[in-house]
KEMI-864895 format. One record per residue (C-alpha): residue in one letter; x, y, z negated. Coordinates in nm, 4 decimals, padded with zeros to 6 digits. Layout:
residues N
   type          u          v          w
      a          X          Y          Z
...
//
This chain:
residues 478
   type          u          v          w
      m    00.0034    00.0015    00.0054
      s    00.1512    00.3524    00.1070
      r    00.1425    00.6231   -00.1363
      a   -00.1122    00.8064    00.0784
      m   -00.3457    00.5140    00.0478
      f   -00.3287    00.5186   -00.3445
      p   -00.5786    00.8139   -00.3871
      l   -00.8272    00.6560   -00.1568
      a   -00.8298    00.3345   -00.3429
      l   -00.8675    00.5163   -00.6657
      v   -01.1522    00.7199   -00.5329
      a   -01.3178    00.3973   -00.3876
      a   -01.2788    00.2296   -00.7288
      l   -01.4486    00.5155   -00.9070
      t   -01.7336    00.5175   -00.6693
      l   -01.8285    00.1568   -00.7664
      a   -01.8447    00.2587   -01.1392
      g   -02.1975    00.2902   -01.2790
      c   -02.3697    00.1099   -00.9947
      v   -02.5912   -00.1042   -01.2299
      n   -02.7880   -00.0034   -01.5341
      l   -02.9048   -00.2878   -01.7634
      a   -03.0860   -00.0880   -01.9978
      p   -03.4795   -00.1568   -02.0231
      d   -03.6782    00.1147   -01.8278
      y   -03.7825    00.3645   -02.1102
      q   -04.1683    00.4374   -02.1465
      q   -04.2882    00.6674   -02.4144
      p   -04.4874    00.4552   -02.6381
      a   -04.8640    00.5150   -02.6711
      a   -04.9449    00.7273   -02.9662
      p   -05.1100    00.5038   -03.2518
      v   -05.3332    00.8019   -03.3721
      p   -05.6804    00.9154   -03.2642
      a   -05.6849    01.1508   -02.9700
      q   -05.8608    01.4271   -03.1731
      w   -05.8424    01.5787   -03.5178
      p   -06.0987    01.4581   -03.7670
      a   -06.1892    01.8198   -03.8623
      s   -06.1520    02.1649   -03.7442
      a   -05.9788    02.4568   -03.9078
      d   -06.1393    02.8015   -03.9776
      t   -06.0972    03.0483   -03.7016
      g   -05.7622    03.2438   -03.7302
      t   -05.6003    03.4958   -03.5369
      a   -05.2512    03.3125   -03.4735
      s   -05.1335    03.0348   -03.2674
      a   -04.9205    02.7497   -03.3861
      q   -04.6389    02.8462   -03.1588
      l   -04.5842    03.1732   -03.3559
      g   -04.2212    03.2204   -03.4818
      w   -04.1828    03.2399   -03.8487
      q   -04.1023    03.6117   -03.8214
      s   -04.4457    03.6743   -03.6872
      f   -04.6179    03.4201   -03.8891
      f   -04.5326    03.5736   -04.2352
      l   -04.6896    03.9133   -04.3007
      d   -04.5058    04.0183   -04.6046
      a   -04.1757    04.1880   -04.5113
      r   -04.0209    04.0854   -04.8391
      l   -04.1104    03.7182   -04.7672
      r   -03.9548    03.7434   -04.4237
      q   -03.6334    03.8734   -04.5638
      v   -03.6246    03.5956   -04.8337
      v   -03.6709    03.3084   -04.5524
      g   -03.4150    03.4919   -04.3492
      q   -03.1462    03.4670   -04.6281
      a   -03.2514    03.1168   -04.6935
      l   -03.1749    03.0080   -04.3203
      d   -02.8432    03.1939   -04.3536
      n   -02.7197    03.0449   -04.6636
      n   -02.9034    02.7272   -04.7607
      r   -02.6473    02.4470   -04.8098
      d   -02.8861    02.1636   -04.6883
      l   -02.9363    02.3397   -04.3647
      r   -02.5766    02.4193   -04.3295
      v   -02.5013    02.0417   -04.3651
      a   -02.7593    01.9528   -04.1078
      a   -02.6002    02.1989   -03.8615
      l   -02.2701    02.0756   -03.9135
      n   -02.3927    01.7168   -03.8528
      v   -02.5200    01.8383   -03.5304
      e   -02.1699    01.9835   -03.4380
      k   -02.0144    01.6416   -03.5255
      a   -02.2523    01.4468   -03.3185
      r   -02.1936    01.7023   -03.0344
      a   -01.8131    01.6290   -03.0442
      l   -01.8670    01.2385   -03.0655
      y   -02.0976    01.2578   -02.7687
      r   -01.8147    01.4345   -02.5578
      v   -01.5748    01.1641   -02.6726
      q   -01.8046    00.8978   -02.5514
      r   -01.8773    01.0722   -02.2347
      a   -01.5125    01.1143   -02.1562
      e   -01.4737    00.7400   -02.1228
      l   -01.6777    00.7503   -01.7968
      l   -01.3625    00.9202   -01.6419
      p   -01.0075    00.7972   -01.6102
      s   -00.7459    00.9419   -01.8353
      v   -00.4743    01.0604   -01.6088
      n   -00.1207    01.1185   -01.7540
      a    00.2042    01.2492   -01.6184
      s    00.5241    01.1087   -01.7468
      a    00.8946    01.1784   -01.6730
      s    01.1813    00.9585   -01.7937
      g    01.5623    00.9207   -01.7424
      t    01.7603    00.6114   -01.8435
      h    02.1361    00.5944   -01.8728
      s    02.3423    00.2961   -01.9473
      r    02.7100    00.2004   -01.9624
      t    02.8287   -00.1706   -01.8781
      p    03.1735   -00.2598   -02.0278
      a    03.4425   -00.4204   -01.8011
      s    03.4237   -00.7342   -01.9970
      t    03.0735   -00.7917   -01.9098
      s    03.0643   -00.6295   -01.5663
      s    03.0409   -00.8328   -01.2579
      t    03.3105   -00.6130   -01.0928
      g    03.5504   -00.6383   -01.3775
      s    03.5518   -00.2621   -01.4463
      a    03.3145   -00.0505   -01.6590
      t    03.0193    00.0933   -01.4819
      t    02.7755    00.3639   -01.5752
      s    02.4181    00.3757   -01.4292
      h    02.1477    00.6335   -01.4080
      q    01.7518    00.5919   -01.3437
      y    01.5218    00.8926   -01.3090
      s    01.1421    00.8628   -01.2705
      a    00.8457    01.0900   -01.2410
      e    00.4826    00.9551   -01.2151
      v    00.1153    01.0079   -01.2591
      g   -00.1181    00.7366   -01.3402
      l   -00.3989    00.5888   -01.5392
      s   -00.3989    00.3008   -01.7821
      a   -00.6770    00.0388   -01.8566
      y   -00.9738    00.2489   -01.6986
      e   -01.2783    00.0365   -01.7099
      l   -01.4849    00.0379   -01.3812
      d   -01.8515    00.0713   -01.5338
      l   -01.9911   -00.1632   -01.2863
      f   -02.2662   -00.2640   -01.5249
      g   -02.3415    00.0611   -01.7030
      r   -02.1855   -00.0390   -02.0466
      i   -02.0090    00.2866   -02.0816
      r   -02.2728    00.5083   -01.9481
      n   -02.5290    00.3278   -02.1864
      l   -02.2952    00.4007   -02.4664
      s   -02.2722    00.7638   -02.3450
      d   -02.6424    00.7794   -02.3179
      a   -02.6966    00.6398   -02.6732
      a   -02.4475    00.9040   -02.8124
      l   -02.6398    01.1722   -02.6300
      e   -02.9750    01.0630   -02.7897
      d   -02.8069    01.0337   -03.1237
      y   -02.6839    01.4041   -03.0828
      l   -03.0353    01.5096   -02.9850
      q   -03.1899    01.3157   -03.2718
      l   -02.9658    01.5082   -03.5185
      e   -03.0465    01.8349   -03.3367
      e   -03.4226    01.7562   -03.3804
      t   -03.3550    01.6691   -03.7340
      r   -03.1818    02.0028   -03.8118
      r   -03.4872    02.1754   -03.6508
      s   -03.7170    01.9573   -03.8888
      t   -03.4942    02.0677   -04.1809
      q   -03.5226    02.4136   -04.1048
      i   -03.8940    02.4066   -04.0808
      s   -03.9279    02.2182   -04.4014
      l   -03.6953    02.4841   -04.5685
      i   -03.9079    02.7708   -04.4406
      g   -04.2143    02.5981   -04.5877
      e   -04.0418    02.5276   -04.9200
      v   -03.9125    02.8820   -04.9474
      a   -04.2450    03.0221   -04.8725
      t   -04.4252    02.8058   -05.1091
      a   -04.1672    02.8737   -05.3813
      w   -04.2118    03.2514   -05.3342
      l   -04.5933    03.2200   -05.3570
      t   -04.5777    03.0005   -05.6580
      l   -04.3585    03.2730   -05.8278
      a   -04.6199    03.5201   -05.7273
      a   -04.9000    03.3047   -05.8709
      d   -04.7156    03.2500   -06.2006
      r   -04.6521    03.6245   -06.2323
      d   -05.0069    03.6834   -06.1954
      l   -05.0881    03.4244   -06.4571
      l   -04.8330    03.5862   -06.6852
      h   -05.0017    03.9176   -06.6544
      l   -05.3328    03.7453   -06.7194
      a   -05.1837    03.5976   -07.0326
      e   -05.0456    03.9296   -07.1404
      e   -05.3669    04.1121   -07.0950
      t   -05.5578    03.8388   -07.2856
      l   -05.3062    03.8533   -07.5574
      a   -05.3305    04.2368   -07.5960
      s   -05.7190    04.2138   -07.5973
      q   -05.7107    03.9245   -07.8570
      q   -05.4745    04.1266   -08.0749
      a   -05.7066    04.4210   -08.0464
      s   -05.9988    04.2125   -08.1453
      y   -05.8167    04.0258   -08.4215
      a   -05.7247    04.3869   -08.5657
      l   -06.0851    04.4824   -08.5773
      q   -06.1825    04.1505   -08.7369
      q   -05.8991    04.2081   -08.9895
      r   -06.0333    04.5457   -09.0832
      s   -06.3895    04.4144   -09.1071
      h   -06.2853    04.1301   -09.3222
      d   -06.1043    04.3684   -09.5400
      l   -06.4417    04.5652   -09.5877
      g   -06.6060    04.2543   -09.6542
      n   -06.8245    04.2360   -09.3441
      t   -06.6479    03.9484   -09.1744
      s   -06.6029    03.5988   -09.3028
      g   -06.2598    03.4234   -09.3397
      l   -06.3813    03.1863   -09.0868
      a   -06.4364    03.4299   -08.8216
      l   -06.0924    03.5899   -08.8947
      a   -05.9351    03.2517   -08.8647
      q   -06.1028    03.1919   -08.5285
      a   -05.9820    03.5141   -08.3915
      q   -05.6319    03.4375   -08.5144
      t   -05.6325    03.1028   -08.3094
      t   -05.7193    03.2865   -07.9886
      v   -05.4138    03.5263   -08.0622
      e   -05.1854    03.2491   -08.1136
      s   -05.3110    03.0464   -07.8133
      a   -05.2631    03.3512   -07.5938
      r   -04.9184    03.4076   -07.7330
      v   -04.8155    03.0430   -07.6376
      d   -04.9505    03.0865   -07.2990
      v   -04.7415    03.4197   -07.2438
      a   -04.4141    03.2324   -07.3609
      t   -04.4970    02.9429   -07.1399
      y   -04.5474    03.1623   -06.8151
      q   -04.2423    03.3769   -06.9052
      s   -04.0290    03.0478   -06.8976
      q   -04.2255    02.9309   -06.5633
      v   -04.1496    03.2563   -06.3943
      q   -03.7884    03.2242   -06.4597
      q   -03.7782    02.8677   -06.3364
      d   -03.9640    02.9803   -06.0356
      i   -03.6817    03.2514   -05.9677
      n   -03.4145    02.9790   -06.0440
      a   -03.5768    02.7461   -05.7798
      l   -03.6049    03.0285   -05.5350
      n   -03.2488    03.1217   -05.5593
      l   -03.1347    02.7556   -05.5068
      l   -03.3162    02.7357   -05.2022
      v   -03.1995    03.0735   -05.0722
      g   -02.8421    02.9844   -05.1688
      g   -02.7911    03.3058   -05.3595
      t   -02.9242    03.5452   -05.6042
      l   -03.2347    03.7537   -05.4675
      s   -03.2640    04.1090   -05.5717
      d   -03.5703    04.2109   -05.7631
      d   -03.7199    04.4092   -05.5027
      l   -03.7530    04.1115   -05.2797
      l   -03.9505    03.9168   -05.5549
      p   -04.3302    03.9332   -05.5451
      d   -04.5171    04.1309   -05.8113
      g   -04.8146    03.9005   -05.7682
      l   -05.0284    03.7089   -05.5202
      d   -05.1459    03.8888   -05.2161
      d   -05.4459    03.7917   -05.0301
      s   -05.2601    03.7425   -04.6968
      s   -04.8931    03.6745   -04.7226
      a   -04.9069    03.4520   -04.4100
      q   -05.1266    03.4144   -04.0919
      l   -05.4249    03.2034   -04.0922
      l   -05.3809    02.9544   -03.8100
      e   -05.6559    02.8070   -03.5891
      i   -05.6838    02.4928   -03.3794
      p   -05.8796    02.5715   -03.0524
      a   -06.1670    02.3142   -03.0014
      g   -06.0584    01.9949   -02.8091
      l   -05.6909    02.0491   -02.8850
      p   -05.5359    01.6955   -02.8625
      s   -05.3484    01.5344   -03.1451
      s   -05.0789    01.4543   -02.8809
      l   -04.9464    01.7921   -02.9912
      l   -04.7789    01.6107   -03.2813
      q   -04.5520    01.4485   -03.0204
      q   -04.3497    01.7758   -02.9966
      r   -04.2874    01.7987   -03.3821
      p   -03.9106    01.7983   -03.4283
      d   -03.9216    01.4793   -03.6687
      v   -04.1346    01.2851   -03.4159
      l   -03.8899    01.4041   -03.1391
      a   -03.6072    01.2879   -03.3494
      a   -03.7721    00.9443   -03.3953
      e   -03.8142    00.9179   -03.0249
      h   -03.4409    00.9886   -02.9539
      g   -03.3542    00.7200   -03.1934
      l   -03.5614    00.4856   -02.9961
      k   -03.3977    00.5957   -02.6689
      s   -03.0591    00.5475   -02.8164
      a   -03.1501    00.1959   -02.9307
      n   -03.2833    00.1411   -02.5682
      a   -02.9547    00.2515   -02.4365
      d   -02.7686   -00.0013   -02.6616
      i   -02.9521   -00.2833   -02.5283
      g   -02.8155   -00.2053   -02.1831
      a   -02.4478   -00.1736   -02.3287
      a   -02.5090   -00.5347   -02.5106
      r   -02.6411   -00.6904   -02.1887
      a   -02.3248   -00.5540   -02.0131
      a   -02.1117   -00.7502   -02.2287
      f   -02.2195   -01.0611   -02.0570
      f   -02.0773   -00.9579   -01.7293
      p   -01.7144   -00.9324   -01.6036
      t   -01.4933   -00.6281   -01.6963
      i   -01.2690   -00.4747   -01.4531
      s   -00.9932   -00.2546   -01.5652
      l   -00.7331   -00.0559   -01.3562
      t   -00.3959    00.0488   -01.4385
      a   -00.2167    00.2371   -01.1645
      s    00.0544    00.4995   -01.1224
      a    00.2270    00.6670   -00.8336
      g    00.5424    00.8866   -00.8316
      s    00.9037    00.8958   -00.7491
      s    01.2140    00.7096   -00.8595
      s    01.5800    00.7626   -00.8045
      t    01.9145    00.6834   -00.9358
      a    02.0172    01.0456   -00.9126
      l    01.8304    01.3516   -01.0509
      s    01.8781    01.5400   -00.7256
      g    01.7307    01.2821   -00.5177
      l    01.4179    01.2143   -00.7476
      f    01.1642    01.3842   -00.5016
      k    01.3205    01.2925   -00.1720
      s    01.1089    01.1293    00.0904
      d    01.2321    00.7876    00.0390
      s    01.2035    00.7897   -00.3439
      g    00.8244    00.7153   -00.3641
      a    00.7156    00.4476   -00.6036
      w    00.3661    00.3129   -00.7091
      s    00.2102    00.0364   -00.9055
      f   -00.1449   -00.0928   -00.9101
      a   -00.2514   -00.3571   -01.1606
      p   -00.6153   -00.4361   -01.1740
      s   -00.7408   -00.6896   -01.4312
      l   -01.0540   -00.8898   -01.4536
      s   -01.1983   -01.0264   -01.7855
      l   -01.4771   -01.2756   -01.7841
      p   -01.6570   -01.3848   -02.0970
      i   -01.6700   -01.7718   -02.0983
      f   -01.7067   -01.8596   -02.4712
      d   -01.7495   -01.6144   -02.7612
      g   -01.9260   -01.8250   -03.0228
      g   -02.2516   -01.6626   -02.9542
      a   -02.1250   -01.3077   -03.0601
      n   -02.2647   -01.1381   -02.7424
      r   -02.6029   -01.3160   -02.7824
      a   -02.6058   -01.1961   -03.1442
      n   -02.5210   -00.8435   -03.0482
      l   -02.8000   -00.8260   -02.7785
      d   -03.0433   -00.9749   -03.0415
      a   -02.9466   -00.7147   -03.2845
      a   -02.9847   -00.4317   -03.0440
      k   -03.3335   -00.5571   -02.9591
      s   -03.4135   -00.5739   -03.3094
      e   -03.2844   -00.2289   -03.3730
      r   -03.5018   -00.0996   -03.0791
      d   -03.8088   -00.2639   -03.2542
      i   -03.7209   -00.1069   -03.5716
      q   -03.7019    00.2463   -03.4097
      l   -04.0226    00.1945   -03.2311
      a   -04.2009    00.1113   -03.5639
      t   -04.0178    00.4146   -03.7186
      y   -04.1476    00.6360   -03.4412
      e   -04.4940    00.5184   -03.4651
      q   -04.4851    00.5555   -03.8498
      t   -04.3492    00.9080   -03.8041
      l   -04.6420    00.9953   -03.5721
      q   -04.8975    00.8439   -03.8090
      s   -04.7690    01.0248   -04.1038
      a   -04.7621    01.3563   -03.9002
      f   -05.1214    01.2883   -03.8089
      r   -05.2284    01.2317   -04.1698
      e   -05.0387    01.5501   -04.2865
      v   -05.2523    01.7712   -04.0290
      a   -05.5580    01.5733   -04.1220
      d   -05.5268    01.6237   -04.4822
      v   -05.4425    02.0047   -04.4437
      l   -05.7488    02.0327   -04.2267
      a   -05.9581    01.8411   -04.4929
      e   -05.8574    02.0730   -04.7536
      r   -05.8887    02.3836   -04.5353
      s   -06.2491    02.2915   -04.4434
      t   -06.3692    02.3598   -04.8149
      l   -06.1463    02.6272   -04.9316
      r   -06.3601    02.9124   -04.8319
      q   -06.6532    02.7756   -05.0139
      r   -06.4401    02.6901   -05.3068
      l   -06.3033    03.0448   -05.3338
      q   -06.6364    03.1986   -05.2929
      a   -06.7706    02.9669   -05.5725
      q   -06.4843    03.0360   -05.7957
      q   -06.5073    03.4080   -05.7628
      a   -06.8729    03.3903   -05.8318
      l   -06.8078    03.1754   -06.1439
      t   -06.5441    03.4215   -06.2538
      d   -06.7742    03.7229   -06.2067
      a   -07.0534    03.5449   -06.3992
      t   -06.8372    03.4449   -06.6776
      a   -06.7137    03.8039   -06.6981
      r   -07.0776    03.9200   -06.7401
      s   -07.1328    03.6561   -07.0066
      y   -06.8494    03.7787   -07.2064
      q   -06.9719    04.1431   -07.1774
      l   -07.3115    04.0443   -07.2883
      a   -07.1875    03.8338   -07.5758
      d   -06.9463    04.1340   -07.6899
      v   -07.2523    04.3693   -07.6830
      l   -07.4691    04.1293   -07.8817
      y   -07.2016    04.0927   -08.1304
      r   -07.1335    04.4541   -08.1849
      n   -07.5080    04.5092   -08.2336
      g   -07.5267    04.2427   -08.4787
      a   -07.7437    04.0060   -08.2707
      s   -07.4832    03.7135   -08.2072
      s   -07.1981    03.5737   -08.4015
      y   -06.8307    03.6321   -08.3193
      l   -06.7868    03.2627   -08.2095
      n   -07.0064    03.3343   -07.9160
      v   -06.7595    03.6041   -07.8174
      l   -06.4702    03.3792   -07.8434
      d   -06.6336    03.1126   -07.6415
      a   -06.7359    03.3592   -07.3576
      q   -06.3810    03.5012   -07.3817
      r   -06.2037    03.1599   -07.3508
      e   -06.4292    03.0647   -07.0417
      l   -06.3515    03.3986   -06.8721
      y   -05.9809    03.3363   -06.9232
      a   -06.0018    02.9733   -06.7735
      a   -06.2081    03.1038   -06.4913
      r   -05.9451    03.3705   -06.4044
      q   -05.6758    03.1257   -06.4225
      d   -05.8623    02.8679   -06.1876
      l   -05.9200    03.1591   -05.9402
      i   -05.5506    03.2461   -05.9294
      s   -05.4581    02.8846   -05.8844
      l   -05.7070    02.8478   -05.6090
      q   -05.5700    03.1510   -05.4218
      l   -05.2271    02.9916   -05.4490
      t   -05.3723    02.6649   -05.2934
      e   -05.5267    02.8700   -04.9979
      q   -05.2040    03.0533   -04.9231
      s   -05.0044    02.7387   -04.9474
      n   -05.2391    02.5566   -04.7156
      r   -05.1675    02.8067   -04.4592
      i   -04.7920    02.7402   -04.5053
      t   -04.8382    02.3745   -04.4946
      f   -05.0618    02.3933   -04.1829
      y   -04.7954    02.6003   -04.0101
      r   -04.5126    02.3419   -04.1097
      v   -04.7074    02.0274   -04.0067
      l   -04.7998    02.1721   -03.6658
      g   -04.4238    02.2028   -03.5992
      g   -04.3523    02.5637   -03.7440
      g   -04.3374    02.7582   -03.4085
      s   -04.0916    02.4968   -03.2781
      l   -04.3211    02.4240   -02.9702
      s   -04.2163    02.7400   -02.7974
      q   -03.8674    02.6119   -02.7963
      t   -03.6966    02.3964   -02.5231
      p   -03.4938    02.1049   -02.6674
      a   -03.3114    02.0520   -02.3440
      a   -03.1569    02.3972   -02.3752
      n   -02.9604    02.2696   -02.6766
      t   -02.7926    01.9658   -02.5044
      p   -02.4115    01.9549   -02.5073
      d   -02.2572    02.0967   -02.1937
      g   -02.5778    02.1128   -01.9945
      a   -02.6300    01.7459   -02.0244
      t   -02.9789    01.6021   -01.9124
      p   -03.1247    01.4162   -02.1976
//
């Protein structure tokens, strides 16, 4: 073979690579969930494709979420795992191409007269310069390409996992912020109640000193004071714990001006699901996409395992120049080349290849079950949020009406007591009922706001407007 024919032979060999792909044809599994939602949400003004900056209405909450996305360690680890997977994919993809190396060497040797065939000492020189490749595997049956595809799917799986982690973090931060707001409302309520109870107790104390109030009534008034004092201390501790939890999620200490004073009626948008929207929307959720990429990776691994049953052809070749004199290294008559193909045919391996193929198929089945379970869990999450949403408005209206009625009952009981037409025990009972009703109202308001956050998260958290293919490494097609 002439030196001019060497590149042609190499090109022909590379052209043969990747002719056959033994991986099963991938088909997206049918979704094991109903085609429609079991309930519909209240009409809202926002779309599930809103970015989180538009979804959150409170400017302070937006700033807190932004800081969490910049500083949170869990999200940082997820992003670093994506970068690692990107690098590993590029390493695996590089095996599709030969590694070409250039080398130059010089050898000098002296033969003493006692061992020389001429009877006199001789000195020899050998110089060479060459370009070649070593043990390049022709991917005739798609083994390397399937491994590269599997590495790509692993990368995309981690990328979707990072997006899912980001959406979960946004939801956790918003929920923690709202929880702090609700607990501060409960603390303010407990402080107001304590102040009111202390004022009532002072009146009872003076009345008792004048002999107009029994010791029982005074003791009952004192129990309400002490109970309110316990609640104040409890909520003070809870508020501080809420701040600590929020700082952990954010990854730093938040300034006081970013913390909520109390629960607002509309910290986040109220999302809607248009009539007839299919549940197949869930197949675009990041966690579902991550599970599907895991299934595709396992599918490609089957192709790589099947290729192990077929012959492996490797090429080692080099072309260059060799001469005994450095000045003649690149003369026209100094050309040198070598071409050493090798063929490896599996004959007996003790069943290792069959076991590897069975393991790859089992892993594919595991990933399929994981994908279906992830989709079913996503459907249930949305269905649960919708079930809660369907009655929240009625519950809020009923709780508000109950609170108003309890407030009127307390006012009437207080008036009757001051006019001597009722005992102080009726006032205490009405006051306790009002306190409990106001607590329940705050808790229900938190539930309604948290439901909006959860609904946004389970629908994909605005991720549907993103294009996953744009995040593939080096423009590779998933």
